[in-house]
KEPAFI-327787 format. One line per 2 residues: their letters; for each residue x, y, z of C-alpha. Coordinates in Angstrom, 3 decimals, m for minus. Each point is the difference from the previous one (the first is absolute). Example, Ala and Ser with C-alpha at 12.3 -4.5 7.8 and 13.67 -1.06 7.14 Angstrom:
as> 12.300,m4.500,7.800 ~ 1.370,3.440,m0.660
// end
This chain:
mk> m0.011,0.022,0.009 ~ 2.902,2.404,0.794
sf> 1.600,m0.598,m3.357 ~ m3.383,0.629,m1.808
rt> m0.324,3.412,1.881 ~ 3.479,0.846,m0.764
si> m0.686,m0.906,m3.652 ~ m2.979,2.345,0.135
ka> 1.889,2.785,1.581 ~ 2.892,m0.265,m2.639
lf> m2.624,m0.032,m2.850 ~ m1.940,2.961,1.590
va> 3.525,2.025,0.292 ~ 0.680,m0.891,m3.553
av> m3.161,1.055,m1.208 ~ 0.387,3.420,1.884
aa> 3.483,0.393,m1.357 ~ m1.256,m0.640,m3.509
fs> m2.900,2.587,0.402 ~ 2.324,2.636,1.697
ls> 2.546,m0.285,m2.831 ~ m2.606,0.239,m2.751
sc> m1.495,3.097,1.635 ~ 3.075,1.595,1.346
gy> 0.878,1.563,m3.213 ~ 2.141,m2.359,m1.872
nt> m2.805,m0.435,m2.797 ~ m0.055,3.640,m0.202
mi> 3.641,0.307,m0.268 ~ m0.165,m2.606,m2.849
ek> m2.747,2.109,m1.797 ~ 1.978,3.141,0.173
qe> 3.256,m1.681,m0.994 ~ m1.804,m1.348,m3.089
nv> m1.210,3.573,m0.828 ~ 3.490,1.302,0.210
ea> 1.043,m2.743,m2.259 ~ m2.804,0.636,m2.558
sw> 0.842,3.862,0.254 ~ 3.596,m0.953,m0.860
aq> m0.971,m2.102,m2.992 ~ m1.908,2.973,m1.345
ve> 3.014,2.246,0.246 ~ 2.187,m2.422,m1.737
nv> m2.728,m0.256,m2.647 ~ 0.089,3.812,m0.751
yq> 3.772,0.077,0.144 ~ 0.221,m2.684,m2.576
rr> m2.523,1.798,m2.253 ~ 2.555,3.040,0.019
ad> 2.814,m2.373,m0.763 ~ m2.003,m1.529,m2.872
li> m0.486,3.525,m1.466 ~ 3.487,1.136,m0.019
pn> 1.413,m1.976,m2.908 ~ m2.550,1.374,m2.466
lv> 0.675,3.435,1.431 ~ 3.666,m0.362,m0.548
at> m0.583,m1.361,m3.559 ~ m2.004,2.837,m0.678
vk> 2.442,2.758,1.376 ~ 2.906,m1.862,m1.774
gy> m1.686,0.523,m3.349 ~ 0.152,3.803,0.421
aq> 2.878,0.268,2.456 ~ 3.076,m1.724,m1.135
he> 2.203,2.478,1.735 ~ m1.413,m1.132,3.533
ee> 1.805,m3.471,0.127 ~ 1.151,0.663,3.555
tl> m3.463,0.891,1.201 ~ m1.641,m2.939,m1.749
kg> 2.716,m2.396,1.445 ~ m0.581,1.366,3.619
vi> m3.827,m0.660,m0.351 ~ 0.618,m3.659,m1.198
ea> 2.500,m0.592,2.848 ~ m2.325,1.574,2.472
rs> m2.932,m2.121,m1.115 ~ 2.110,m3.008,m0.002
ka> 0.986,0.477,3.742 ~ m3.411,0.906,0.966
ts> m1.399,m3.028,m1.536 ~ 2.612,m2.434,1.501
it> m0.899,0.877,3.526 ~ m2.950,m2.000,1.188
id> m1.199,m0.344,3.580 ~ m2.127,m2.914,1.543
as> m3.016,1.669,1.317 ~ m0.066,m2.272,2.930
nl> 3.521,1.113,0.836 ~ 0.096,3.632,m0.300
ne> 2.817,1.648,2.147 ~ 1.449,3.324,0.114
es> 3.222,m0.850,m1.969 ~ m1.534,m1.774,m2.761
fk> m2.806,2.562,m0.259 ~ 2.551,2.809,m0.085
qf> 1.899,m1.603,m2.799 ~ m3.317,m0.463,m1.957
qq> m0.812,3.663,0.730 ~ 3.369,1.399,m1.066
aq> m0.009,m1.919,m3.318 ~ m3.412,1.265,m0.882
dg> 1.064,3.469,1.007 ~ 2.879,m0.265,m2.319
ls> m2.210,m1.124,m2.956 ~ m2.214,3.019,0.769
sa> 2.951,2.287,m0.198 ~ 1.251,m1.481,m3.129
ls> m3.489,0.468,m1.504 ~ m0.045,3.662,1.046
rl> 3.402,0.486,m2.039 ~ m1.573,m1.776,m3.014
la> m3.108,1.974,0.102 ~ 2.081,3.383,0.185
vq> 1.533,m1.199,m3.427 ~ m3.228,0.631,m1.592
en> 0.330,3.642,0.251 ~ 2.917,m0.139,m2.399
yp> m2.030,m1.951,m2.736 ~ m3.143,1.789,m1.144
dl> m0.684,m3.045,m2.312 ~ 0.022,m2.285,2.920
ka> m2.339,2.053,1.858 ~ m2.405,m0.126,m2.944
ne> 0.327,m3.717,m0.565 ~ m3.421,m1.675,0.919
qf> 1.645,m3.122,1.224 ~ 2.109,1.913,2.345
kd> m3.048,2.031,1.152 ~ m1.882,m3.117,0.704
lm> 2.910,m1.624,1.844 ~ 0.158,3.174,2.121
vq> m3.581,m0.153,0.969 ~ 0.405,m3.621,0.817
le> 2.965,0.677,2.208 ~ m1.685,2.794,1.709
gt> m2.921,m2.057,0.940 ~ 2.381,m2.880,1.261
en> 1.833,2.500,2.180 ~ m3.279,1.186,1.515
ri> m0.981,m3.741,0.441 ~ 3.379,m0.562,1.802
tv> m0.765,3.107,2.328 ~ m3.240,m1.631,0.754
er> 0.994,m3.678,0.609 ~ 2.874,1.343,2.073
qk> m2.325,1.967,2.204 ~ m2.154,m3.286,0.254
fn> 2.855,m1.942,1.024 ~ 0.851,2.421,2.706
da> m3.254,0.163,1.267 ~ m0.223,m3.868,0.299
ar> 3.600,m0.025,1.592 ~ m1.119,2.704,2.577
dy> m3.125,m2.129,0.828 ~ 1.967,m3.060,0.495
nt> 2.905,1.558,1.897 ~ m2.316,1.685,2.266
yi> m1.853,m3.037,0.726 ~ 2.889,m2.110,0.621
rq> 1.549,2.611,2.454 ~ m3.246,0.495,2.155
fp> m0.251,m2.060,3.344 ~ m0.592,m2.700,0.291
nn> 0.450,m0.699,m3.810 ~ 3.597,0.598,0.459
ii> 0.400,m3.113,2.168 ~ m1.662,m2.150,m2.785
ag> 1.788,1.586,m2.665 ~ 3.466,m0.557,1.752
mf> m1.017,m3.538,0.507 ~ m0.771,m0.671,m3.528
sf> 2.659,2.323,m1.600 ~ m2.267,2.606,m1.433
ta> 2.417,2.801,m0.677 ~ m0.652,3.589,m1.167
kp> m0.120,0.957,m3.744 ~ 1.861,2.868,m1.508
yf> m1.508,3.043,m1.751 ~ 0.583,1.814,m3.177
ta> 1.590,3.360,0.516 ~ 0.592,3.044,m2.141
aa> 2.991,m0.174,m2.215 ~ 3.247,1.705,1.295
ga> m0.104,3.662,m0.790 ~ m3.764,0.054,m0.634
en> m0.591,2.525,2.646 ~ 2.004,2.600,m2.312
ap> m2.046,1.734,m2.465 ~ 1.533,m0.080,m3.644
kv> 1.964,3.253,m0.729 ~ m1.994,1.687,m3.211
ef> 2.090,2.453,m2.001 ~ m1.196,1.974,m3.026
// end
């Protein structure tokens, strides 16, 4: 009879423990973590869209601006570097995230130099294919901004949740770690200098 009571008590403790874990926030942490990972997938998606536009843009510019070989080469190299860095969404950390962001910022900078070239070539500015690519690129840059903001919102929600008491205890037990945020590119706080 004593072993039966011990078995019932053990079963009761196990049931209470299982219920406690399911309602302690673990499932919510999983849900929020999945939301961060889905948001990251969208960020990668829009960056890939931008990378896919670049070869057509470079080819169009090359047809009009043969003397801009160094600029075109810089864009191609920056694109190659940006597309070579991939991060597993379930393993986002500060270091890999920083490398990804620096590569993307480098590509943005190279694209800016390429777009400045158009001012020297009126025929290029008038080219319909170039105009279409510019519209697509502008739309893609806007999408990147939106998806980065959505990612930051999802990461903030997740990070806040895993740091709150008593969630931080469960998060520590199950190795839930904070996710990094997108930040502005270095020098973005300085307005560009305009001269006439």
